[in-house]
NUVO-513238 format. One record per residue (C-alpha): x, y, z; residue number from 1. Coordinates in steps of 0.25 Angstrom, whole numbers, plus 2048, in hexadecimal, padded with zeros to 3 digits. Layout:
BEGIN
rec x->X, y->Y, z->Z, num->NUM
...
end
This chain:
BEGIN
rec x->40C, y->96A, z->7C9, num->1
rec x->404, y->95D, z->7C9, num->2
rec x->3F5, y->95B, z->7C9, num->3
rec x->3EE, y->94E, z->7CF, num->4
rec x->3DF, y->94B, z->7CE, num->5
rec x->3D9, y->942, z->7D9, num->6
rec x->3D8, y->933, z->7DB, num->7
rec x->3CD, y->92A, z->7D2, num->8
rec x->3C5, y->927, z->7DF, num->9
rec x->3C4, y->935, z->7E4, num->10
rec x->3BF, y->943, z->7E1, num->11
rec x->3C6, y->949, z->7D5, num->12
rec x->3CD, y->955, z->7DC, num->13
rec x->3D8, y->95C, z->7D5, num->14
rec x->3E4, y->95D, z->7DC, num->15
rec x->3F1, y->965, z->7DA, num->16
rec x->400, y->965, z->7DF, num->17
rec x->40A, y->96E, z->7DC, num->18
rec x->418, y->968, z->7DA, num->19
rec x->421, y->973, z->7E2, num->20
rec x->42F, y->96B, z->7DE, num->21
rec x->432, y->974, z->7D2, num->22
rec x->42E, y->980, z->7D9, num->23
rec x->438, y->97D, z->7E3, num->24
rec x->443, y->97B, z->7D8, num->25
rec x->440, y->988, z->7D2, num->26
rec x->440, y->98E, z->7DF, num->27
rec x->44F, y->987, z->7E3, num->28
rec x->453, y->98C, z->7D6, num->29
rec x->44F, y->99B, z->7D7, num->30
rec x->455, y->99B, z->7E5, num->31
rec x->462, y->996, z->7DF, num->32
rec x->462, y->9A0, z->7D4, num->33
rec x->45E, y->9AB, z->7DF, num->34
rec x->46B, y->9A6, z->7E8, num->35
rec x->473, y->9A7, z->7DD, num->36
rec x->46F, y->9B4, z->7D7, num->37
rec x->46E, y->9BD, z->7E5, num->38
rec x->47F, y->9BC, z->7E6, num->39
rec x->47F, y->9C3, z->7D9, num->40
rec x->476, y->9CE, z->7DB, num->41
rec x->47A, y->9D0, z->7E8, num->42
rec x->489, y->9D3, z->7E3, num->43
rec x->48C, y->9E2, z->7E1, num->44
rec x->496, y->9E8, z->7D7, num->45
rec x->49E, y->9F4, z->7DD, num->46
rec x->4A0, y->A00, z->7D3, num->47
rec x->4A7, y->A0C, z->7D4, num->48
rec x->49D, y->A17, z->7CE, num->49
rec x->4A3, y->A26, z->7CD, num->50
rec x->4A0, y->A2F, z->7D7, num->51
rec x->49A, y->A3B, z->7D4, num->52
rec x->498, y->A48, z->7DD, num->53
rec x->48C, y->A50, z->7DD, num->54
rec x->490, y->A5E, z->7DA, num->55
rec x->484, y->A67, z->7D8, num->56
rec x->485, y->A71, z->7CB, num->57
rec x->485, y->A80, z->7CE, num->58
rec x->481, y->A88, z->7C1, num->59
rec x->486, y->A96, z->7BF, num->60
rec x->47C, y->A9D, z->7B8, num->61
rec x->481, y->AA9, z->7AF, num->62
rec x->47B, y->AB6, z->7AC, num->63
rec x->47F, y->ABE, z->7A1, num->64
rec x->479, y->ACC, z->7A0, num->65
rec x->47B, y->AD6, z->795, num->66
rec x->479, y->AE5, z->796, num->67
rec x->47A, y->AEF, z->78A, num->68
rec x->47C, y->AFD, z->78D, num->69
rec x->47C, y->B08, z->783, num->70
rec x->487, y->B13, z->784, num->71
rec x->486, y->B22, z->782, num->72
rec x->48D, y->B20, z->774, num->73
rec x->484, y->B17, z->770, num->74
rec x->48B, y->B0A, z->772, num->75
rec x->487, y->AFE, z->778, num->76
rec x->48E, y->AF6, z->784, num->77
rec x->48B, y->AE8, z->786, num->78
rec x->48E, y->AE2, z->793, num->79
rec x->48D, y->AD4, z->798, num->80
rec x->48D, y->ACF, z->7A6, num->81
rec x->48E, y->AC0, z->7A9, num->82
rec x->48A, y->ABB, z->7B7, num->83
rec x->48D, y->AAE, z->7BE, num->84
rec x->485, y->AAB, z->7CA, num->85
rec x->48C, y->AA3, z->7D4, num->86
rec x->486, y->A95, z->7D9, num->87
rec x->47C, y->A99, z->7E5, num->88
rec x->481, y->A95, z->7F3, num->89
rec x->477, y->A93, z->7FF, num->90
rec x->472, y->A9E, z->807, num->91
rec x->47B, y->A9A, z->814, num->92
rec x->486, y->A98, z->80B, num->93
rec x->485, y->AA7, z->805, num->94
rec x->481, y->AAD, z->812, num->95
rec x->48D, y->AA6, z->817, num->96
rec x->497, y->AAC, z->80B, num->97
rec x->490, y->AB9, z->80D, num->98
rec x->493, y->ABB, z->81A, num->99
rec x->4A1, y->AB6, z->818, num->100
rec x->4A3, y->AC0, z->80E, num->101
rec x->49D, y->ACD, z->816, num->102
rec x->4A4, y->ACA, z->823, num->103
rec x->4B0, y->AD3, z->825, num->104
rec x->4BA, y->AD0, z->832, num->105
rec x->4C2, y->ADA, z->839, num->106
rec x->4D0, y->ADD, z->833, num->107
rec x->4DC, y->AE3, z->839, num->108
rec x->4DD, y->AED, z->82D, num->109
rec x->4CF, y->AF1, z->831, num->110
rec x->4D2, y->AF5, z->840, num->111
rec x->4D4, y->B04, z->844, num->112
rec x->4D8, y->B03, z->852, num->113
rec x->4CE, y->AFB, z->858, num->114
rec x->4C4, y->AFD, z->84E, num->115
rec x->4C1, y->AF4, z->844, num->116
rec x->4BE, y->AFB, z->836, num->117
rec x->4B5, y->AF4, z->82B, num->118
rec x->4B3, y->AFA, z->81F, num->119
rec x->4A4, y->AFA, z->81D, num->120
rec x->49D, y->AF3, z->812, num->121
rec x->48F, y->AF0, z->80F, num->122
rec x->48B, y->AE2, z->814, num->123
rec x->498, y->ADE, z->81A, num->124
rec x->498, y->AD6, z->827, num->125
rec x->4A1, y->ADB, z->832, num->126
rec x->4A7, y->AD3, z->83C, num->127
rec x->4A8, y->AD8, z->84A, num->128
rec x->4AF, y->AD0, z->855, num->129
rec x->4AA, y->AD2, z->863, num->130
rec x->4AD, y->ACD, z->871, num->131
rec x->4A6, y->ACC, z->87E, num->132
rec x->4A7, y->AD8, z->888, num->133
rec x->4AC, y->AE0, z->87D, num->134
rec x->4A5, y->AEB, z->876, num->135
rec x->4A8, y->AEC, z->866, num->136
rec x->4A5, y->AF9, z->85F, num->137
rec x->49F, y->AFB, z->850, num->138
rec x->4A0, y->B0A, z->84D, num->139
rec x->496, y->B0F, z->842, num->140
rec x->49A, y->B1A, z->838, num->141
rec x->499, y->B29, z->83D, num->142
rec x->48A, y->B2E, z->83C, num->143
rec x->486, y->B20, z->83A, num->144
rec x->477, y->B1E, z->840, num->145
rec x->473, y->B0F, z->846, num->146
rec x->466, y->B0A, z->83F, num->147
rec x->466, y->AFD, z->847, num->148
rec x->46F, y->AF2, z->84D, num->149
rec x->46D, y->AE3, z->84C, num->150
rec x->473, y->AD8, z->852, num->151
rec x->471, y->AC9, z->850, num->152
rec x->474, y->AC5, z->85F, num->153
rec x->46F, y->AD0, z->868, num->154
rec x->46F, y->AC7, z->874, num->155
rec x->47E, y->AC3, z->876, num->156
rec x->483, y->AD0, z->86E, num->157
rec x->482, y->ADE, z->874, num->158
rec x->480, y->AE9, z->86A, num->159
rec x->47F, y->AF8, z->86D, num->160
rec x->482, y->B04, z->866, num->161
rec x->487, y->B13, z->869, num->162
rec x->48D, y->B1F, z->862, num->163
rec x->499, y->B28, z->863, num->164
rec x->49C, y->B38, z->85E, num->165
rec x->492, y->B40, z->85A, num->166
rec x->48D, y->B47, z->84F, num->167
rec x->493, y->B42, z->841, num->168
rec x->49D, y->B39, z->849, num->169
rec x->492, y->B33, z->850, num->170
rec x->495, y->B23, z->84F, num->171
rec x->48D, y->B17, z->853, num->172
rec x->493, y->B0B, z->85A, num->173
rec x->48E, y->AFD, z->85B, num->174
rec x->492, y->AF6, z->867, num->175
rec x->492, y->AE7, z->868, num->176
rec x->496, y->ADD, z->872, num->177
rec x->494, y->ACD, z->873, num->178
rec x->491, y->AC6, z->881, num->179
rec x->49A, y->ABA, z->87D, num->180
rec x->4A4, y->AB5, z->873, num->181
rec x->4A0, y->AAB, z->867, num->182
rec x->494, y->AB5, z->863, num->183
rec x->490, y->AB8, z->854, num->184
rec x->485, y->AC2, z->84F, num->185
rec x->484, y->ACC, z->845, num->186
rec x->481, y->ADC, z->847, num->187
rec x->47A, y->AE4, z->83D, num->188
rec x->47C, y->AF4, z->83E, num->189
rec x->472, y->AFC, z->835, num->190
rec x->475, y->B0B, z->834, num->191
rec x->46F, y->B16, z->82C, num->192
rec x->47C, y->B15, z->822, num->193
rec x->47F, y->B05, z->821, num->194
rec x->47E, y->AF7, z->827, num->195
rec x->488, y->AF0, z->830, num->196
rec x->489, y->AE2, z->831, num->197
rec x->491, y->ADB, z->83C, num->198
rec x->496, y->ACD, z->840, num->199
rec x->498, y->ACD, z->84F, num->200
rec x->4A1, y->AC1, z->855, num->201
rec x->4A4, y->AC1, z->864, num->202
rec x->4B2, y->ABB, z->868, num->203
rec x->4B7, y->AB9, z->876, num->204
rec x->4C0, y->AC4, z->876, num->205
rec x->4C3, y->ACA, z->868, num->206
rec x->4BA, y->AD7, z->865, num->207
rec x->4BA, y->AE2, z->85B, num->208
rec x->4BB, y->AEF, z->862, num->209
rec x->4B4, y->AF7, z->858, num->210
rec x->4AF, y->AF6, z->849, num->211
rec x->4AD, y->B01, z->840, num->212
rec x->4AB, y->B04, z->830, num->213
rec x->4B1, y->B0B, z->825, num->214
rec x->4A7, y->B0F, z->819, num->215
rec x->4AF, y->B0F, z->80D, num->216
rec x->4A1, y->B13, z->805, num->217
rec x->49E, y->B20, z->80D, num->218
rec x->4AC, y->B23, z->80B, num->219
rec x->4AC, y->B22, z->7FC, num->220
rec x->49F, y->B2A, z->7FC, num->221
rec x->4A5, y->B35, z->805, num->222
rec x->4B0, y->B35, z->7FB, num->223
rec x->4A7, y->B35, z->7EE, num->224
rec x->4A0, y->B40, z->7F5, num->225
rec x->4AD, y->B49, z->7F8, num->226
rec x->4B1, y->B46, z->7E9, num->227
rec x->4A5, y->B4A, z->7E4, num->228
rec x->4A3, y->B58, z->7ED, num->229
rec x->4B2, y->B5A, z->7E7, num->230
rec x->4AE, y->B59, z->7D8, num->231
rec x->4A1, y->B60, z->7DB, num->232
rec x->4A9, y->B6C, z->7E1, num->233
rec x->4B3, y->B6C, z->7D6, num->234
rec x->4B0, y->B75, z->7CB, num->235
rec x->4AF, y->B70, z->7BD, num->236
rec x->4B7, y->B7A, z->7B8, num->237
rec x->4BF, y->B86, z->7BC, num->238
rec x->4C2, y->B93, z->7B8, num->239
rec x->4B3, y->B94, z->7B2, num->240
rec x->4AB, y->BA1, z->7B2, num->241
rec x->49C, y->BA1, z->7B2, num->242
rec x->49D, y->BAC, z->7A6, num->243
rec x->4A6, y->BA3, z->79D, num->244
rec x->49C, y->B98, z->79E, num->245
rec x->491, y->B95, z->794, num->246
rec x->485, y->B8E, z->798, num->247
rec x->47E, y->B8F, z->78B, num->248
rec x->47B, y->B81, z->78A, num->249
rec x->46D, y->B7A, z->787, num->250
rec x->46B, y->B6B, z->78C, num->251
rec x->45F, y->B64, z->786, num->252
rec x->45A, y->B56, z->783, num->253
rec x->456, y->B4C, z->78E, num->254
rec x->454, y->B4D, z->79D, num->255
rec x->45B, y->B43, z->7A4, num->256
rec x->461, y->B44, z->7B3, num->257
rec x->46F, y->B47, z->7AD, num->258
rec x->46B, y->B53, z->7A4, num->259
rec x->474, y->B5E, z->7A6, num->260
rec x->471, y->B6B, z->7AD, num->261
rec x->478, y->B74, z->7A3, num->262
rec x->486, y->B76, z->79B, num->263
rec x->490, y->B81, z->79A, num->264
rec x->49E, y->B83, z->794, num->265
rec x->4A9, y->B8C, z->796, num->266
rec x->4AD, y->B8D, z->788, num->267
rec x->4B6, y->B82, z->78A, num->268
rec x->4AF, y->B76, z->792, num->269
rec x->4A1, y->B72, z->792, num->270
rec x->49B, y->B6F, z->7A0, num->271
rec x->48D, y->B67, z->7A2, num->272
rec x->487, y->B68, z->7AF, num->273
rec x->47E, y->B5B, z->7B5, num->274
rec x->477, y->B5A, z->7C0, num->275
rec x->47D, y->B54, z->7CC, num->276
rec x->474, y->B47, z->7CA, num->277
rec x->47E, y->B44, z->7BE, num->278
rec x->489, y->B3E, z->7C8, num->279
rec x->480, y->B32, z->7CC, num->280
rec x->47A, y->B2F, z->7BF, num->281
rec x->47E, y->B2C, z->7B1, num->282
rec x->486, y->B37, z->7AA, num->283
rec x->483, y->B39, z->79B, num->284
rec x->48F, y->B39, z->78F, num->285
rec x->490, y->B47, z->788, num->286
rec x->490, y->B47, z->779, num->287
rec x->495, y->B53, z->771, num->288
rec x->48B, y->B55, z->764, num->289
rec x->494, y->B57, z->758, num->290
rec x->491, y->B61, z->74B, num->291
rec x->48D, y->B54, z->745, num->292
rec x->482, y->B50, z->751, num->293
rec x->48B, y->B44, z->755, num->294
rec x->48C, y->B42, z->764, num->295
rec x->49B, y->B41, z->769, num->296
rec x->4A0, y->B3E, z->777, num->297
rec x->4A8, y->B49, z->77D, num->298
rec x->4B2, y->B4A, z->788, num->299
rec x->4AD, y->B50, z->795, num->300
rec x->4AF, y->B4D, z->7A4, num->301
rec x->4A6, y->B4C, z->7B0, num->302
rec x->4A9, y->B57, z->7BB, num->303
rec x->49F, y->B55, z->7C6, num->304
rec x->491, y->B58, z->7BE, num->305
rec x->497, y->B5D, z->7B3, num->306
rec x->49B, y->B59, z->7A5, num->307
rec x->4A9, y->B61, z->7A0, num->308
rec x->4AB, y->B61, z->792, num->309
rec x->4B8, y->B67, z->78C, num->310
rec x->4B2, y->B6D, z->781, num->311
rec x->4A5, y->B75, z->77C, num->312
rec x->49A, y->B6E, z->774, num->313
rec x->48F, y->B72, z->76B, num->314
rec x->485, y->B67, z->770, num->315
rec x->487, y->B5B, z->779, num->316
rec x->47E, y->B51, z->77D, num->317
rec x->47C, y->B48, z->78A, num->318
rec x->479, y->B39, z->787, num->319
rec x->475, y->B2F, z->78F, num->320
rec x->46D, y->B20, z->78E, num->321
rec x->46C, y->B15, z->784, num->322
rec x->462, y->B15, z->779, num->323
rec x->459, y->B1F, z->780, num->324
rec x->464, y->B2B, z->782, num->325
rec x->462, y->B37, z->78B, num->326
rec x->468, y->B42, z->784, num->327
rec x->46C, y->B50, z->789, num->328
rec x->470, y->B5A, z->77F, num->329
rec x->479, y->B67, z->782, num->330
rec x->479, y->B71, z->779, num->331
rec x->483, y->B7D, z->779, num->332
rec x->47E, y->B8B, z->775, num->333
rec x->486, y->B96, z->76F, num->334
rec x->489, y->BA1, z->77B, num->335
rec x->483, y->BAE, z->778, num->336
rec x->490, y->BB5, z->778, num->337
rec x->495, y->BAC, z->76E, num->338
rec x->488, y->BAE, z->766, num->339
rec x->48B, y->BBD, z->766, num->340
rec x->499, y->BBA, z->761, num->341
rec x->495, y->BB3, z->756, num->342
rec x->48A, y->BBD, z->752, num->343
rec x->495, y->BC9, z->751, num->344
rec x->49D, y->BBF, z->74A, num->345
rec x->492, y->BBE, z->740, num->346
end
């Protein structure tokens, strides 16, 4: 950059001129550098990076529980329980898996003539195939009374009920019929005894004539009642006479629910009688107290609500509980006949 001053004859005014030649040179140099550098920057290098698949980690929390139980003989039993929880699934998947596992389909072995007989299980889902212009009969247990019947689709399915038999053999029948094929819905039947869950599906021509159930739980209860009745009717011993029994036993100590009513012997065996509630509660073990005061377990058997001990004893105790035991003592007193004989001998 140069600066010039005005001529000698005129007014002195400062004048300035910018010499742009160096600036143009600099710009040309920068442009050349830019043109050279751009291809290098744009050029890319291919790299093969490892592919990592994203896998969400699932934790399996473990719960370890310890329970300590004190036995009647004073020993301690330790029980360790290890529980590993499964990874959680979505609610929709849980429902799908639950329905699939609970659904019971018809089987050839389950047919009795034209009736499909399902074994009843609480919470099971039973399949019923129906067809248009055909009625399928759902037969309930004899003596069972309907509380309510509800269907998911009451517009395209006809659901009614009727009865057969009288008295104890009276039986309720639920009748279902679809209006067309390709329909699906569910049916819930609530009675005074249980609840039935059915999955209804209509087909063009395949229909089940009737379905019913067997009730293994009820049969098991009936067998248990028969067994209990037979046990109750069976005498605890035969050939006993009241005159030969010795009821001279004293019962003392705590008063738990299982406290025996009385004890007696026939001169050979000792019998301990309990209330009927002993059958549903925890039964206490029997210990015989020796002459040294030590408690010893004794062999005995349970006959209904009786303990039968195949020997006589002077003192015995029934014990139940851990640190705070409930103890009932049974003490045998000498019969009067024996006391008189002992007095005469003296």
